[in-house]
C-alpha positions in Angstrom: 25.4 -9.6 11.1 23.1 -7.2 9.3 20.5 -8.7 7.3 20.1 -7.7 3.5 17.4 -5.3 2.6 15.7 -8.2 0.5 15.7 -10.6 3.5 14.2 -7.8 5.8 11.6 -6.9 3.2 10.8 -10.7 2.6 10.6 -11.5 6.4 8.4 -8.4 7.0 5.9 -9.5 4.1 5.7 -13.3 5.8 5.2 -11.7 9.4 2.3 -9.6 7.7 1.1 -12.8 5.8 1.2 -14.6 9.2 -1.0 -12.0 10.9 1.4 -10.1 12.7 0.0 -6.6 14.1 0.9 -3.8 11.6 2.0 -1.7 14.4 4.8 -4.2 14.8 5.7 -4.2 11.3 6.0 -0.5 10.6 9.6 -0.1 12.0 10.6 -3.1 9.9 9.5 -1.3 6.6 10.6 2.1 7.7 14.2 0.3 7.9 13.6 -1.1 4.5 12.7 2.2 3.2 15.6 4.1 4.8 18.0 1.4 3.4 16.5 1.1 0.1 14.7 4.6 -0.6 14.2 3.9 -4.4 12.1 0.8 -3.5 8.6 1.6 -4.6 7.3 -1.7 -3.2 8.8 -0.9 0.4 7.1 2.5 0.3 3.8 0.9 -0.8 4.0 -1.6 2.1 4.8 1.2 4.7 1.9 3.1 3.4 -0.6 0.2 3.6 0.8 -0.4 7.2 0.2 3.3 8.3 -3.3 3.0 6.4 -4.1 -0.2 8.7 -3.3 1.6 11.8 -5.4 4.8 11.2 -2.3 7.0 10.4 -3.3 8.7 6.9 -0.8 11.4 7.1 2.2 9.4 7.0 0.4 6.9 4.8 -0.2 9.8 2.3 3.5 10.8 2.5 4.9 7.1 1.9 2.2 6.4 -0.9 3.5 9.5 -2.7 6.9 8.3 -2.6 5.9 4.8 -3.8 3.7 6.4 -6.7 6.7 8.9 -7.6 9.1 5.9 -7.9 6.8 3.7 -9.8 3.8 5.7 -11.5 2.5 2.5 -13.1 2.3 0.4 -9.9 -1.5 0.0 -9.2 -1.0 -0.8 -5.6 0.8 2.2 -5.0 -1.9 4.2 -6.8 -4.6 2.6 -4.8 -2.7 3.2 -1.3 -2.4 6.8 -2.3 -6.1 7.2 -3.1 -6.9 5.4 0.1 -4.7 7.6 2.1 -6.0 10.7 0.3 -9.5 9.7 1.1 -8.5 9.1 4.7 -6.9 12.5 5.0 -9.6 14.4 3.3 -7.4 15.4 0.3 -8.8 15.9 -3.5 -7.7 14.5 -6.6 -8.4 10.7 -5.7 -10.1 10.0 -9.1 -6.7 10.3 -11.2 -5.1 7.7 -9.1 -8.1 5.4 -9.2 -8.3 5.7 -13.1 -4.5 4.8 -13.6 -4.7 2.0 -11.3 -7.8 0.7 -13.1 -6.1 1.3 -16.5 -2.9 -0.8 -15.5 -5.2 -3.5 -14.0 -7.1 -3.7 -17.0 -4.0 -4.9 -19.1 -2.3 -6.9 -16.4 -4.4 -9.7 -14.9 -1.7 -10.8 -12.4 -1.4 -7.1 -11.1 -5.2 -7.0 -10.9 -5.5 -10.2 -8.8 -2.7 -8.8 -6.4 -4.3 -5.5 -6.0 -7.9 -7.1 -5.4 -6.3 -9.7 -3.1 -4.7 -7.0 -1.0 -7.8 -4.8 -0.9 -9.6 -8.0 0.4 -7.1 -8.5 2.9 -7.2 -5.1 4.1 -11.4 -5.1 4.5 -10.9 -8.5 6.5 -8.2 -6.8 9.0 -10.3 -3.8 9.1 -13.9 -4.3 8.0 -15.1 -0.8 8.6 -12.8 0.6 6.2 -15.0 2.8 4.1 -12.3 4.4 2.0 -10.9 1.2 0.9 -14.5 -0.2 0.2 -15.2 2.9 -1.8 -12.0 2.6 -3.8 -12.7 -1.2 -4.3 -16.1 -0.3 -5.7 -14.6 2.2 -8.3 -12.1 -0.6 -9.5 -14.6 -3.3 -10.1 
């Protein structure tokens, strides 16, 4: 029996939270994105996993899709900014500013994004571009 997209997504999130290697989770989130191409959350997760595994080019493409689907999602904007920094692309400031504006009016989203950033820095302590984005947001 084929899993629903929601079940697959939720299981992928739980596996990530349990500390599973992001490399192992990329195919899970690729499948979610293939099956639910309009899910900005799935694209944001896929971008994050690519960033954690030092793949800025596919991360950039996934983050761009996430932001195109949901321009107001601060996590998507943060992922896009980090991917742009990692890939050496210009135009980072706009995405950080939009994420900051949304986070300023939505405390729950601010907490989620900051927790995600802290998780990323715990998993990849030498992640300079994420540290820079965090500094810009606080």
